[in-house]
N, C-alpha and C positions, 0 to 999 in steps of 0.2 A: 503496501499498500502506498501511495506516496506519502511524504510529510508536510502537510495542510498548519499551515501554519497564519493562523485570528491575527488585525491588527486589532486595535478599541480605539473609541474614536475623534480620544484627543493625539491619540496617535496619525490617523489620515489628517484633526483638521490641521497637527500643526508641517506634517512632508506635501501637506500639499500648497501651507502658510493660504490657507482662507476658511473665514469662518461655519462656524452653527450654519447658522441662516442660510451663506450661498450653497454649501452641502443639502440641502433641504431639497434646494428648490434645484440642482442638479441632479438629485434625485429624481424629483417630480415632474422633473423636462427630461433622463434617458438623460441624460449625457455624464450618470456615478451611477450604478449598479446600487442596487436595496442593501443597505442591512442584515445581517443573519441574527436574531434571537436570539439569544445564550441563557437567558431567563432574566426573570423583573423587569428590570428594567434597564438589562445591558444588550448592546449590539457592539457588531463589530464586524469585519468587512475580515473577504480572502483575502494574502499577500495576495494574492496572484492573479487577482482581479484591477487589486488598485496600481499593479505594477502596466498590466494594459491595457486601463485610459489615463495613463500616464505616459505611454510610449506614446497613446494616437496620441493625446494633445501636441507632445513634442514629435513629433511627426507631421504637427501643424493641416492636421485636417482639418475637414471644417465641423459646423456643431451639425449636419448628417451623418454624416464617417462618424463621431466620435456615436447621438445611436444608436447607429450600425455596432461599431465593439462592442454597447451597454445590453445593449440586445440580442447579441449573441453571450454574454461570459453569463445571460440569462438564463438563457434556453440551453446554457452544455449548462450549467448548474443539476436543473431540472434533470437531463437528459441523465446526465449521474447519480441524481436518487432516482428515478424511474431503474436502471442498470442495477443500487442496489433493492431495489425494492422487488427487483424481479436473478434473483438475487448473480450473472452480471458482471 
């Protein structure tokens, strides 16, 4: 199994250099993946997803391209879950 790491919200905000409001705006406009519920009020993001979004931003993609990357990441997350459910 792959080594999966989760980044908590303060780390993501610091790495991106943005406010919590900006992060939530990006999530709702599909320019950043939604968080994973860790229980209670705790949330986090897969490090691989954060890195993929940063790479897409660094590549200079427009908003549409960024939305495509985020949609792909979310679809991949769901496909992984479906594979686990199906025993693959």
